[in-house]
N, C-alpha and C positions, 0 to 999 in steps of 0.2 A: 479517400486517403488509403494508401497501401500500408498495412501493418506487418508486412513480411520482413521488413528490414529489422535486423536484430542487433543487440549489443551484448554485453557480458552475460554469461550464463544462459543465453538463449532468450533473454527478455526483450520485448519490443520497446520502442521508444516511449510508447504510451505507458507501459508498466513501469519503466524507469521514472517517468514524470510523476506517476502516482507515488512511488517510493520517495521521491524528492519532496513531495508535498507532505508526506508523513514525517519525514526528517525535519522539515521546517515547522512542524507543529500546527499545520493547517488542516489536518484531517481528523475525522471521527470515524468510528467503526461501530456497527451495531452488535449487541450481545446476541449472538445467534450461531447455530451450527453452520450457516451459510452467511457469514458477516458481510454486510453491505458497507461501502465506503462513501463518505461524504467529504468533499473538499471545499473549503470556504463556505460551509453551510449548505452546499448544493450536492445533490446525489450525483455520483459519478455515472456517466453514461455507459460505461463498460463494466458492469458489475461482474461479469464472468471473469474478467482479469483480476478484479479485486478479490474474488473468491479464490482464484488460483494463487495469488500472492499470500493470502491468509493460510491456505492449505499447505503451501510450500514452506510455511514457517518464516516468511520474510517480514510480515506485519502481524501485530497482535494487539490484544486488549491489555492495557497495563493493570487494570483492576476489574473486579466483578461489577456487575450491574444487573438490573432487572432485565429479564428476557425482552428483546426488542428495543431496549433503550440504546441511546448513543453514548459512547464514552470516547475519550481521546484515543487515537490510534498511535502506536509507537512501532518503531523498527525493532525487530529481534536482533540479537547479536549477529546472526547470519546476514540479515538485511543491512546492518551497519557496515559489516565487512565488505559486502558487495558494492555499496555506494561510496565507500571511503575513497577509492582511487578516482572515481568520477567526479566527486566534489572537490578534491584537491587539484584536479586538472583545470577547474574553472577559474 
């Protein structure tokens, strides 16, 4: 699969799919400096993209938790603004 095709803000289709899963309430994130993302209870196969989304401030932990634990992931305001036009086009 070729990941070079990009959408808004230079994000790949995979990254946008991860953001949509977070928006739909299907994702969890680990409490960590390098947070891992889980979708539908399964670990994402592309954790480097999950790390980039977190470090870019597009996804976040809505609450504190024990280090290493999983908490629901949520979109930041920036992540919501990025996805809004894509979700309304569907």
